[in-house]
C-alpha positions in Angstrom: -40.1 -55.4 -20.6 -37.6 -58.3 -20.4 -40.0 -61.1 -19.7 -38.9 -64.6 -19.2 -40.2 -65.5 -22.7 -38.2 -62.6 -24.2 -35.1 -63.7 -22.4 -35.5 -67.3 -23.7 -36.1 -66.0 -27.2 -33.0 -63.8 -27.0 -30.9 -66.8 -26.0 -32.1 -68.7 -29.1 -31.4 -65.7 -31.3 -27.9 -65.2 -29.9 -27.2 -68.9 -30.4 -28.2 -68.5 -34.1 -26.3 -65.3 -34.7 -23.0 -66.2 -33.0 -21.8 -68.6 -35.7 -22.6 -66.1 -38.4 -20.3 -63.6 -36.8 -17.3 -65.9 -36.5 -14.2 -64.2 -38.0 -15.7 -60.7 -37.5 -13.2 -59.5 -34.8 -12.2 -56.5 -36.8 -15.7 -55.6 -37.9 -18.2 -53.0 -36.7 -21.7 -54.1 -35.8 -24.7 -51.8 -35.8 -27.8 -53.2 -34.0 -30.8 -51.3 -35.4 -33.8 -51.3 -33.1 -31.5 -52.7 -30.4 -33.8 -52.2 -27.5 -31.8 -52.7 -24.3 -29.2 -54.8 -26.1 -30.6 -58.2 -25.1 -29.1 -59.6 -28.3 -26.1 -57.5 -29.4 -24.5 -57.1 -25.9 -24.2 -60.9 -25.9 -22.2 -60.7 -29.1 -19.7 -58.0 -28.1 -16.9 -60.5 -27.7 -17.1 -61.4 -31.5 -16.8 -57.9 -33.1 -14.5 -54.9 -32.8 -17.4 -52.5 -31.8 -21.1 -52.3 -31.5 -23.4 -49.4 -31.9 -26.9 -49.9 -30.4 -29.4 -47.8 -32.2 -32.9 -47.3 -31.0 -35.7 -44.7 -31.2 -36.5 -45.1 -27.5 -34.4 -43.1 -25.1 -35.7 -45.2 -22.2 -34.4 -48.6 -23.5 -31.1 -47.0 -24.5 -30.7 -45.9 -20.9 -31.2 -49.5 -19.8 -28.6 -50.6 -22.4 -26.1 -48.0 -21.2 -26.5 -49.3 -17.6 -25.9 -52.8 -18.8 -22.8 -51.8 -20.8 -21.4 -50.1 -17.6 -22.5 -53.0 -15.3 -20.9 -55.7 -17.5 -17.8 -53.6 -18.2 -18.3 -53.8 -22.0 -15.8 -51.4 -23.5 -16.6 -51.7 -27.2 -20.3 -50.8 -27.2 -22.1 -47.4 -27.5 -25.6 -46.3 -27.9 -27.2 -43.9 -30.4 -30.7 -42.4 -30.1 -32.0 -42.4 -33.7 -34.9 -43.4 -35.9 -33.7 -44.1 -39.4 -37.2 -43.9 -40.8 -37.1 -40.2 -39.9 -33.5 -39.3 -40.5 -30.4 -41.4 -41.2 -27.2 -40.3 -39.7 -23.9 -40.5 -41.5 -22.7 -43.8 -40.3 -20.9 -46.8 -41.7 -20.9 -50.4 -40.4 -19.6 -53.8 -41.6 -22.6 -55.7 -40.2 -26.1 -54.5 -39.5 -28.3 -56.6 -37.2 -32.1 -56.3 -37.2 -33.6 -58.7 -34.7 -37.4 -58.8 -34.4 -37.5 -55.2 -35.6 -38.5 -55.3 -39.3 -42.1 -56.4 -38.4 -42.5 -53.0 -36.6 -41.5 -50.9 -39.5 -44.3 -50.1 -41.9 -42.2 -49.6 -45.0 -39.9 -52.6 -45.3 -38.2 -51.4 -48.5 -37.3 -47.9 -47.3 -35.6 -49.1 -44.1 -33.7 -51.8 -46.0 -32.5 -49.1 -48.4 -31.3 -47.0 -45.6 -29.5 -49.9 -43.9 -28.0 -50.9 -47.3 -26.5 -47.4 -47.6 -24.9 -47.6 -44.1 -23.2 -50.9 -44.9 -19.6 -50.9 -46.1 -18.8 -52.7 -49.3 -19.3 -56.5 -48.9 -21.1 -55.7 -45.6 -23.6 -58.1 -44.1 -27.2 -57.6 -43.1 -28.5 -60.1 -40.6 -32.3 -60.1 -40.2 -34.1 -62.2 -37.6 -37.9 -62.1 -37.7 -41.0 -64.2 -37.9 -42.2 -66.2 -40.8 -45.5 -65.1 -42.2 -48.3 -66.0 -39.9 -52.0 -65.6 -40.9 -53.2 -66.0 -37.3 -51.5 -62.7 -36.4 -53.5 -59.7 -37.2 -52.3 -56.5 -35.6 -52.7 -52.9 -37.0 -49.2 -51.9 -35.9 -47.1 -54.8 -37.1 -46.5 -57.0 -40.2 -47.7 -60.6 -39.6 -44.2 -61.9 -40.5 -42.5 -62.3 -43.9 -42.4 -64.8 -46.7 -38.8 -65.8 -47.6 -39.1 -65.2 -51.3 -40.9 -61.8 -50.9 -38.2 -60.6 -48.5 -35.5 -61.9 -50.8 -37.0 -60.0 -53.7 -37.1 -56.7 -51.8 -33.5 -57.3 -50.6 -32.3 -57.8 -54.2 -34.2 -54.8 -55.4 -32.5 -52.7 -52.8 -29.1 -54.0 -54.1 -28.0 -56.9 -52.0 -26.0 -59.4 -54.0 -26.9 -62.5 -52.2 -29.4 -63.6 -49.5 -29.7 -66.8 -47.6 -32.8 -67.3 -45.5 -33.7 -70.2 -43.3 -36.3 -70.9 -40.6 -34.4 -71.9 -37.4 -36.9 -71.9 -34.6 -40.5 -72.8 -33.8 -42.0 -71.7 -30.5 -45.3 -71.6 -28.6 -47.0 -68.2 -28.3 -44.0 -66.2 -29.3 -45.6 -63.9 -31.8 -48.6 -61.8 -30.7 -49.5 -64.8 -28.5 -49.5 -67.2 -31.4 -47.3 -70.2 -32.1 -44.8 -69.1 -34.7 -41.4 -69.7 -36.4 -38.5 -67.4 -36.8 -36.1 -67.1 -39.7 -32.6 -65.7 -40.1 -31.7 -63.9 -43.3 -28.1 -63.2 -44.2 -27.5 -60.7 -47.1 -24.2 -59.4 -48.6 -23.9 -56.0 -50.1 
């Protein structure tokens, strides 16, 4: 599951997200589709609390072990799939790292995450830029910045900044690809 390539990618993503979280010591972070916490557990020193949400009990067990092992006191896990049922939660920051491409209906999940965010909350999305070489029945082949921006503003986000920050070999369905970070304010 946590291959060397994944670990490398996680380091790059953590390096990109850390500066965005500066000054968030009093904030709550919800990592949607957290997996085993490769990204968010590396950010636990920057926020007040982290809730790792995933629809796989197995990866959440791995995440729980990591939390205990590392002695992280401000992180919890929640088994949930917001595409089925959204629990009553609130967060200041929602992180979606390489998750959006796995969710068939982009707009519906963004609406649900919007509703969870507190006023002036932040949605951070990391995903792949659109890539025509990727063709897979279960995933989107990345996203165009202006299309994603339009969906985010339809959902109700006031402002969105998107930039490509990384290009890597064979990182997306065995294709060379680039990743973007999107930062939206509710």
